[in-house]
C-alpha positions, 0 to 999 in steps of 0.5 A: 281087243284082239284074240290072242293068236298063240295059245298061252302066249300074249304079245302084249297086255292080257285084257280077258282071261278064263279062271276058276270062279272059285279063285276069288282072290286071284280074280280080284287082283286080275280085275283090279289090273283091268283084266276081264274074267270068263269065270269057269263054274263048278261042274257037278260031274267032277270031284270037288277040288277040281270041279271049276278048273279052267284047264279041264273045261276050256282049251284055247286053240288060238285066235278066236277058236276054243274047245270046251268040255261041259262048260257052263252056259254062263262061260260059253255065253261070255265067250260068244259075246267076246267073238269066240267060235266054240267047238264042243267035245264029243264026250262029256266030262265025267268023274274019274280018270280019264273022263275028267281030262278030255281036253287036258293038252298043252299047246306050245308053238306048233307042238301039242303035248297030249296023251292020245289015249285019253284026249277027245277025238275033236282035239286030235282031229284039230291037231292033225288038220292044223299040222301040229307036232303031236308030242305023245306022253303017258300023262293024261293031265298033260296041261295040268303037269306043264307050266309053259313060260314061252314057246320053247320052255316049260316047267314040270314035275312029271319025269315022263314029260320031262324026259320026252320034251328034253329030246325035243327043241323045248327047254325043260326045268324039272322040279320036285313034286309037292308044295302046291295046295289042291283040295282033296289031293296030296299035291297039285300040279304046277300047270294049274298055278298060273298063266301069262298075263302079259308077254313077260309076266307070269301070274301065279296063284300064290308064292313060288317060294313055297316050292323047293325049287324056287331058286331054280325057277326064278333063274329059269324065268329070269334067263327069259326075262320073265317076271313072276307076279303073285296074284294069290296068297302065301301058299301056291295053289292049283286053281286050274290055271289062268288062261289068257284069251284076249289082249289089247 
C-alpha cells in the first residue's frame, strides 16, 4: 500500500478512499471493487444535507499528510492506522458560511484553488511553506465547485472560477448549473459528485447523463483518455466527493 503522492490523482488502482458514511450505495460499489473506505461521519454543527461531506472535513495534502476539520474520532483513528500524519484546523467547523468551508480548497498539481478569506490559517500556511501557487477565487466552496480530472484540467459550473482558471495553464470545461441532487438545496456542486478511483477512471455518484452538458463532459474526458464509471443510481448526487488516499 502506498499513500497517493499527488492529491486527487492516483497513479494506479485506489485501495483506500474517504467517502461520506451516508453514501451507502457508492460505498457498497467501492468495497466490491476492493477499495477500503474511511467513512466520514455526520457533524452535528453542519446542515443536514452536507453534514457528512468528506470535502468539508478532510483534505489530502499529498503523501501521508492530511488536514482535518472537526473530523470524527472514527475517521481519524482509521487515518492513523493507515499511517497518515494528521493536522487539525485552528478553527472548528460550524453552521453557516464561511465557518463550514475551512478546508474547502482544490489542490491540482502545484496549484491550490482557494478563497484566502474563508480558509483556515493552517491550510494557507501549508500552501505558502510548500511553494504552492495560490489561485485566489471568491468562491468559498472551491473544492465543491471544481471536479479535477487531471493535473491540468477541471470541470466547473462556477463562472468566477472558470474565468480565473482560463487565464492559467489549466483547461476548463464550464458547464451549466443544475441536475445535481443535494438534500436541502436547489442544486449540488459538480466537485462533490465524484473522484478518481484509478489513474484513468473517474468514479461518479450517479449518472452524468442527468447534466445538460453531458455530451461536452464525455468529450472532455475522452480527450484525456478518462472513463467515467457510475457508482450510484440514475440521479447525480453531491455526496461530498470521493477522496482517493492510498493506492497499490
